[in-house]
Residue frames relative to the residue before (quaternion, step in Angstrom):
aa qw qx qy qz dx dy dz
M 1.0000 0.0000 0.0000 0.0000 0.00 0.00 0.00
I 0.3897 -0.7216 0.5295 0.2171 3.56 -1.07 0.75
C 0.4968 -0.6582 0.4857 0.2900 3.57 -0.97 0.92
P 0.4115 -0.7270 0.4879 0.2531 3.62 -0.78 0.95
K 0.6578 0.5148 -0.3118 0.4528 3.61 1.21 -0.35
C 0.8334 0.1738 -0.0679 0.5202 3.61 0.67 -1.09
Q 0.4248 -0.7434 0.4206 0.3000 3.61 1.33 -0.06
D 0.4565 0.6631 -0.4725 0.3586 3.61 1.18 0.35
D 0.3860 -0.7418 0.4975 0.2306 3.58 -1.12 0.53
M 0.4809 0.6423 -0.4462 0.3963 3.59 1.25 0.31
T 0.2981 0.7521 -0.5251 0.2639 3.56 0.26 1.30
E 0.1130 -0.7850 0.6028 0.0878 3.54 -1.27 0.33
V 0.4651 -0.6285 0.5430 0.3063 3.53 -1.29 0.46
I 0.1600 -0.8138 0.5535 0.0760 3.58 -0.72 1.06
D 0.7902 0.0329 -0.0322 0.6111 3.59 1.26 -0.25
S 0.0350 -0.7738 0.6323 0.0164 3.58 -1.07 0.78
R 0.0043 0.7918 -0.6105 0.0194 3.55 -0.99 0.87
V 0.3497 -0.7061 0.5761 0.2174 3.51 -0.99 0.90
M 0.1061 -0.7861 0.6087 0.0122 3.54 -0.79 1.12
P 0.6782 -0.4874 0.3342 0.4367 3.62 -1.18 0.26
Y 0.7404 0.4107 -0.2130 0.4876 3.60 1.10 -0.67
G 0.7902 -0.2135 0.1427 0.5565 3.61 1.22 -0.11
V 0.6130 -0.5204 0.4261 0.4145 3.56 -1.13 -0.69
R 0.1821 -0.7631 0.6131 0.0927 3.55 -0.90 1.00
R 0.0633 -0.8086 0.5849 0.0033 3.57 -0.78 1.03
R 0.2545 -0.7223 0.6259 0.1476 3.54 -1.03 0.91
R 0.0890 -0.8218 0.5628 -0.0037 3.57 -0.69 1.09
E 0.1251 -0.7843 0.6046 0.0612 3.54 -1.24 0.52
C 0.3747 -0.6976 0.5664 0.2283 3.54 -1.06 0.82
L 0.3754 -0.7470 0.5083 0.2066 3.57 -0.83 0.99
V 0.6300 0.5324 -0.3262 0.4617 3.58 1.28 -0.24
C 0.8351 0.1700 -0.0621 0.5195 3.61 0.68 -1.07
D 0.4475 -0.7283 0.4122 0.3153 3.63 1.33 0.03
H 0.3692 0.7183 -0.5036 0.3069 3.60 1.21 0.33
R 0.1534 -0.7825 0.5983 0.0781 3.58 -1.05 0.81
W 0.0632 0.7858 -0.6128 0.0548 3.55 -1.10 0.73
T 0.3880 -0.7138 0.5413 0.2167 3.54 -1.30 0.33
T 0.1032 -0.7573 0.6406 0.0743 3.54 -1.10 0.77
V 0.1869 -0.7615 0.6110 0.1088 3.55 -1.19 0.59
E 0.1220 -0.7864 0.6043 0.0390 3.55 -0.85 1.01
I 0.0388 0.7914 -0.6075 0.0560 3.55 -0.72 1.09
D 0.4733 -0.6617 0.4822 0.3249 3.56 -1.11 0.54
V 0.7118 -0.4964 0.2987 0.3972 3.56 -1.24 0.48
D 0.6604 0.5091 -0.3222 0.4482 3.62 0.89 -0.84
Q 0.6606 0.4887 -0.3089 0.4788 3.57 0.97 -0.82
Y 0.6160 0.5486 -0.3418 0.4502 3.59 1.06 -0.74
K 0.6593 0.5007 -0.3075 0.4692 3.58 0.93 -0.87
T 0.6308 0.5198 -0.3283 0.4735 3.58 1.04 -0.76
L 0.6570 0.5026 -0.3091 0.4693 3.59 0.95 -0.86
Q 0.6192 0.5371 -0.3408 0.4604 3.59 1.05 -0.71
R 0.6571 0.5036 -0.3089 0.4682 3.60 0.95 -0.87
I 0.6458 0.5115 -0.3177 0.4694 3.59 0.97 -0.84
A 0.6621 0.5056 -0.3073 0.4600 3.59 0.90 -0.92
S 0.6394 0.5235 -0.3207 0.4629 3.58 1.00 -0.81
S 0.6562 0.5026 -0.3055 0.4727 3.58 0.96 -0.88
M 0.6450 0.5200 -0.3207 0.4590 3.59 0.98 -0.82
R 0.6328 0.5214 -0.3343 0.4647 3.61 1.01 -0.77
E 0.6524 0.5153 -0.3130 0.4592 3.57 0.95 -0.88
I 0.6568 0.5024 -0.3090 0.4697 3.59 0.92 -0.87
T 0.6514 0.5162 -0.3120 0.4604 3.59 0.96 -0.88
Q 0.6503 0.5087 -0.3175 0.4665 3.59 0.98 -0.82
E 0.6559 0.5090 -0.3106 0.4629 3.59 0.95 -0.85
L 0.6443 0.5094 -0.3197 0.4724 3.58 1.00 -0.81
G 0.6350 0.5298 -0.3235 0.4598 3.57 1.04 -0.79
K 0.6403 0.5124 -0.3175 0.4760 3.59 1.02 -0.79
M 0.6618 0.5050 -0.3098 0.4594 3.59 0.96 -0.85
N 0.6741 0.4929 -0.2965 0.4634 3.61 0.99 -0.79
N 0.6947 0.4669 -0.2724 0.4746 3.61 1.11 -0.63
A 0.5891 0.6029 -0.3653 0.3949 3.60 1.21 -0.32
């Protein structure tokens, strides 16, 4: 993986955790010491998350309309 800060490819995974939605990995650049998190989910879970997010947006919009009325 390429470091988002210095663009070097000398990186390593320093922590991995299995989550309900996929795998969360903590990564570190060996050149600039920058750390970041990546999340890996499978396609079916991604589609489910998209549907949930869409439903949440619709509910939020409806609540906003009700509060402004």
